[in-house]
C-alpha positions as CSV (number, residue, x, y, z in Angstrom):
1,M,75.6,134.8,59.2
2,K,79.4,135.8,58.3
3,Y,79.8,136.9,61.9
4,I,78.1,134.1,63.6
5,I,80.4,131.5,62.1
6,L,83.7,133.9,62.8
7,L,82.5,133.7,66.5
8,V,81.9,130.1,67.1
9,I,85.2,129.3,65.3
10,L,86.7,131.4,67.9
11,F,85.1,130.3,70.7
12,I,86.0,126.6,69.6
13,P,90.3,126.8,70.3
14,I,89.4,128.5,73.5
15,G,87.0,125.8,75.1
16,C,89.6,123.3,74.1
17,D,92.2,124.9,75.7
18,K,90.5,124.9,79.1
19,Q,89.9,121.3,78.8
20,S,93.3,119.7,77.9
21,H,94.6,121.1,81.1
22,P,92.9,119.5,84.2
23,P,93.2,121.2,87.4
24,I,95.6,120.5,89.8
25,P,94.7,118.2,92.9
26,M,94.2,119.9,96.5
27,E,95.8,117.8,99.1
28,H,93.2,117.3,102.2
29,S,93.5,116.6,105.5
30,Y,91.3,114.0,107.6
31,N,90.3,114.3,111.0
32,Y,90.7,110.2,112.4
33,S,88.6,108.5,114.4
34,D,90.0,106.2,117.4
35,Q,88.3,102.8,115.2
36,E,89.9,104.4,111.8
37,L,93.7,104.7,113.8
38,D,93.0,101.5,115.5
39,L,92.4,99.5,111.7
40,L,95.5,101.3,110.1
41,S,97.4,99.8,113.0
42,I,96.2,96.3,112.9
43,T,96.4,96.3,109.4
44,N,100.4,97.4,109.7
45,Q,100.8,94.7,112.6
46,Y,99.3,92.1,110.3
47,R,101.6,93.0,107.2
48,Q,104.1,93.0,110.1
49,S,103.8,89.6,111.1
50,M,103.9,88.5,107.0
51,Q,107.5,90.0,107.1
52,L,106.0,92.9,104.7
53,S,106.7,97.0,105.1
54,T,104.3,98.6,107.3
55,L,102.5,101.5,105.6
56,Q,102.7,105.3,106.1
57,I,99.2,107.0,106.6
58,L,98.4,109.7,104.2
59,P,95.3,111.5,105.6
60,H,94.2,112.6,101.7
61,I,93.9,109.4,101.2
62,S,91.9,108.8,104.1
63,H,89.8,111.9,102.3
64,L,89.2,110.3,99.2
65,C,88.1,107.2,101.1
66,E,86.0,109.3,103.2
67,E,84.6,110.7,99.9
68,H,83.6,107.1,98.5
69,N,82.0,105.8,101.6
70,L,79.5,108.9,101.3
71,Y,79.1,108.0,97.6
72,M,78.2,104.6,98.6
73,I,75.7,105.0,101.3
74,E,74.4,108.1,98.6
75,S,73.9,105.2,96.5
76,G,73.1,102.4,98.4
77,R,75.6,99.9,97.1
78,I,79.1,98.8,97.8
79,N,81.2,99.6,94.8
80,H,84.2,100.9,93.3
81,D,82.6,103.3,90.9
82,Y,85.0,106.4,90.1
83,S,88.4,104.3,91.3
84,Y,89.9,105.7,88.1
85,S,89.3,109.4,89.3
86,R,90.8,108.1,93.1
87,Q,93.9,106.6,90.9
88,V,94.6,109.9,88.7
89,N,94.4,112.3,91.9
90,L,97.0,109.7,93.9
91,E,99.1,109.7,90.5
92,Q,99.0,113.7,90.5
93,L,99.3,114.3,93.9
94,Y,102.0,111.4,94.9
95,G,103.3,110.0,91.8
96,A,101.7,107.0,92.9
97,T,102.3,103.9,90.5
98,E,100.3,101.1,92.0
99,I,97.4,101.5,93.6
100,G,94.7,99.0,95.8
101,E,91.1,99.8,96.8
102,I,89.1,97.5,99.1
103,V,85.7,97.8,100.4
104,A,83.5,96.6,103.0
105,Y,80.1,96.8,104.3
106,N,78.0,95.9,108.2
107,Y,81.0,94.7,109.6
108,Q,80.9,96.0,113.7
109,T,84.5,95.5,114.5
110,N,87.9,96.0,112.9
111,Q,89.2,92.2,113.4
112,S,86.1,91.2,112.0
113,V,86.5,93.1,108.4
114,L,90.1,92.5,108.8
115,Q,89.7,88.9,108.7
116,A,86.9,89.2,106.3
117,W,89.6,91.0,103.8
118,I,92.0,88.1,104.7
119,N,90.1,85.4,103.6
120,S,88.6,87.0,100.5
121,P,91.7,85.7,97.8
122,D,91.0,89.1,95.8
123,H,91.4,91.3,98.9
124,F,93.9,89.5,100.3
125,E,96.0,90.0,97.1
126,I,95.8,93.7,97.9
127,L,96.7,93.5,102.0
128,K,99.8,91.3,101.5
129,K,101.0,93.0,98.5
130,Q,104.9,94.0,99.0
131,G,105.9,97.4,97.8
132,Y,103.0,99.2,98.8
133,T,104.3,102.8,100.6
134,D,101.1,104.3,102.3
135,F,97.6,103.7,102.7
136,G,94.6,105.7,104.4
137,V,91.1,104.4,105.3
138,S,87.4,105.9,106.3
139,I,84.8,104.1,108.3
140,T,81.5,105.4,108.1
141,T,78.3,104.9,110.1
142,V,75.3,105.5,108.4
143,P,73.4,107.0,111.7
144,T,69.9,105.5,111.2
145,T,71.2,102.2,110.5
146,N,74.6,102.0,112.6
147,R,75.9,100.1,109.5
148,K,79.4,101.2,108.6
149,Y,80.8,101.3,104.8
150,Y,84.9,101.0,104.8
151,T,86.9,102.2,102.4
152,F,91.1,101.3,102.7
153,I,93.5,102.5,99.7
154,F,97.1,101.7,99.3
155,I,99.3,103.1,97.4
156,K,102.9,103.1,96.0
157,R,104.8,105.5,95.2
């Protein structure tokens, strides 16, 4: 009996030590579609028309957006689930100090989704926020329905 207790005591500090060091996120690349590049471009044009800074494209952000789109498709609902994980990832990789995320579903054109975000007060606040430096987007189309999922993330570093 003494040996079993001793083994348990020896393993507890080792287990805790591993949990106290989160893995360092790995930066990912991203292959943009023409539609995604167009949405990034018209968003920058819109920001510029409002005398706001244009933003730099960060492929890793778009990778996170794509992961979120796939999650929304799998879960069958539009959401911001696990946004804290994306936030921590971007804080660790880029020193992001502010993060904004907007999502959409079933818009067929970039102009229509951008206009919907402009017309929504909560989304508009994110689109027009001064101080953002970088952004990324993913548009994922479900082949069986042809419906599109959009995730757009903005950061300030």
